[in-house]
C-alpha positions in Angstrom: 47.8 189.9 247.1 48.6 193.3 245.6 52.3 193.0 246.8 52.9 189.6 245.2 51.4 191.1 242.1 53.2 194.0 241.9 56.4 192.5 242.5 55.9 189.9 240.0 54.8 192.4 237.3 57.8 194.6 238.3 60.2 191.3 237.4 58.6 190.3 234.5 58.8 193.7 233.1 62.4 194.1 234.1 63.3 190.6 232.2 60.9 191.4 229.0 63.3 194.6 229.0 60.0 196.4 228.6 59.8 200.0 229.2 55.9 200.7 229.0 55.2 197.8 231.1 57.4 198.9 233.8 56.2 202.3 234.0 52.6 201.4 234.0 53.5 200.1 237.8 54.9 203.6 239.0 53.1 206.6 240.0 53.6 209.5 237.5 56.0 211.2 240.5 57.6 207.8 241.1 61.5 207.9 242.3 64.2 205.2 242.1 66.9 205.2 244.4 70.0 203.2 242.8 73.8 202.6 244.0 74.5 203.5 240.2 72.6 206.4 239.9 71.5 208.2 243.1 68.0 209.1 243.3 66.2 210.1 240.1 62.9 209.9 238.6 61.5 206.5 237.4 61.1 207.3 234.0 64.6 208.5 233.8 66.1 205.6 235.4 64.3 203.1 233.3 65.0 205.0 230.1 68.7 204.8 230.9 68.2 201.1 232.0 66.4 200.1 228.8 68.8 201.8 226.7 71.5 199.3 227.5 71.9 196.6 225.0 71.4 193.1 227.3 69.3 190.8 228.1 68.0 190.0 231.7 67.2 186.8 233.7 65.3 187.7 236.8 64.6 184.9 239.3 62.4 186.0 242.3 63.8 184.4 245.6 61.3 185.8 248.1 58.6 188.7 248.9 58.7 190.3 252.4 55.8 192.5 253.5 56.4 195.3 256.1 54.8 194.7 259.6 55.2 198.6 259.8 53.6 200.2 256.9 50.7 199.0 255.1 52.2 199.9 251.4 55.7 198.7 251.5 57.5 195.5 250.4 60.8 194.2 249.8 61.8 191.8 247.0 64.9 189.3 246.9 66.0 188.2 243.3 69.1 187.1 241.4 69.6 189.4 238.3 71.8 188.1 235.6 72.3 190.7 232.6 73.8 188.9 229.6 75.4 191.0 226.8 75.7 190.4 223.2 79.2 189.5 223.5 77.6 186.7 226.0 79.3 188.1 229.1 77.1 187.8 232.3 76.9 189.7 235.5 75.0 187.9 238.5 73.6 190.2 241.1 71.8 189.3 244.3 69.5 192.2 244.5 67.0 193.3 247.0 64.5 196.1 245.7 62.4 197.8 248.5 59.2 199.2 247.1 57.0 201.7 248.3 53.3 201.8 246.9 50.7 204.5 247.1 46.9 203.8 248.0 46.2 202.9 244.4 48.8 200.2 244.4 51.3 202.1 242.0 55.2 202.5 242.9 56.0 205.9 244.5 59.7 204.7 245.6 61.7 202.1 244.7 65.3 201.7 246.5 67.5 199.2 244.6 69.9 197.5 247.1 72.8 195.3 245.7 76.8 194.9 246.7 78.2 197.5 244.1 82.1 196.4 244.5 82.4 193.7 241.8 79.3 194.8 239.9 80.6 198.1 238.9 83.8 196.6 237.8 81.6 194.5 235.3 79.1 197.4 234.4 82.1 199.5 233.5 83.7 196.4 231.3 80.1 195.8 229.8 79.4 199.8 229.6 76.0 199.6 231.0 74.6 202.6 233.0 77.1 204.9 231.6 74.7 207.3 230.4 
């Protein structure tokens, strides 16, 4: 049940564009690995992420629980970013989440097809940080 709670709270925080809410889910030494940034501190990743001016719509598709690790899960979700100019990016994402024993995220690996996304992110001026 902890997995489902973490996954849902994480996606809620993303959709609400709430830096404090998302960071409350991370261990203070948490890291994020993204095709757009490489591996960075979670706080740096989400500061840049929440600096961008757009709305996000997040739709959970599936939660996968690891059979090999007690503290790993993956979430598959659709992510739509809508700019102020009403341009939309739609991405099918998989985030792999590793938790510590306290249920805080210590590592988030963001996975998505970057070819079209990079073009659209440039057009919308997202993640230029």
